[in-house]
N, C-alpha and C positions, 0 to 999 in steps of 0.2 A: 583440556586436550584429552584425546581418546588414544589408546594404544592397544594394538593386536599383537599377541605373541602366541608361542606354542609352549608345550611342555619341554622339558630339558632334552628329552630323547623323543624327537618327533619323527613321523613318517613323511614320505613325500606328499601323500594325499593331505595330511593335516597342514603341512607347510603351504601347499597350494591354496587350500581354503583360507588360511590366515592372511596370506599375501593378497588374495583377491578381495577379501572382506576389507582389509586396510585401504586398498586402493579405492574401492567403491565408496567407502565412507569418508575418505580423506584423513584417516587415522594414520598414525605412525606404526610401522611394522618393525618388530624387534625380534631378531634370531636370539632366542632366550639364553641359550648356553648356560652360563653359571650365574646369571642374574636371579637373585632371590625375590620372593614376593614383596619383602619390606623395601627393596630398592625401588621396585616398580610402582609400588603404592605411594611412595614419597614423591615421585615425579609426575604421576598422572592421576586425575580424579576418577576416570572411568577407564578400566582396562578389560580386555577380553582374552581369556586363555582358552586355546583349543588344544585339546589333549586326548591321548588314548589311554583308557583305563581298562585293563582286562581285554575284553572283546568289543568294548564300545568306544566309540569317538564322542567326546563331550565338549560342550561349549559352555563356558562359565563367565558371566558378566559380574564384574566387581564395581561397586560404587563406593568411593571413599575408602578402598581397601577391604571392603566387606563383601563377600559373596552375596549377590542379590537375585540372580536368575541362573538357573542351571538346566541344560537341556542336553538330552542324548541325540546324537545325529543318527537317526534311523537309516536314512538314505541320502546320499549325495549325488547329484547329476551335474555333469559339466558339459555344456553344449556351445553352439556357436550362437552369438547375439545376432538377432535380426534388428536392423534399425540402428539408431544413434545410441550412444552410451548414456546411461541414466545414473546420475550421482546419487548415492545413498542406498537405501534398501527398500525392498517391497515384501510385506510380511502380513500374515494373519495372526501372529503372536503379538497381541496388544501389550502384554507386560514387557516383553523384550523391546518392542518398539517404543514405548514410552521411556524407557531408560536411555535410548539412543537419540530421541527426538532433539535434545539440546545440542548435539554435536553433529548431526548429520540428518539430511532429509529422510524422512520416513513416509512411505505410502502404504496404507492399509488395504489388503485384498481380503475378499470373502472366500474362505475355504474352511471346511469343517476340521481339516488337519491344520497342524502347526507348521507353516511353510515360511522359509526365508529365502529370498531370491536377491541376487546382486550381480552387477556386471564387473568383470575383471578386465585387465588389459588385453590386447590383441583379440578383440571381438569374442572373448570368453563370457559365458553366462553361468552362473552356479545356482543351483536349486537344492536347498536342503530340506528335508523332511524331518521335524524335530518331535521329541516326545519329552514332557516334563519330568523332571527327576523329582520324585516324592522324598522328602526328608523327614 
């Protein structure tokens, strides 16, 4: 099972991104509150944390409790979805997509930038432009 959550002190933008991503992928959304990473890692194989660190919004994908993919959200756009709801994500980020393929439909798109697109409730569509975090 996949879980999407936020940092302990999240902003409305981060909560909106996390809720819409959980909706699109069929994952469970958890308002993090005082839940620690150990608690989350025990319950879910794959979990995603969206958080704000300094001036950047980050998305971190954990696999078996270990951080495996980390991206800076350079830009986020929320718009009105045209057409029917599409379950899953559309992305040009193959590393991120391959981690989510087992739990959610993934469509790969051609784009030089790292893009993540997903449909939220109430005809919302979210588009994130990402930058890899070099460790």
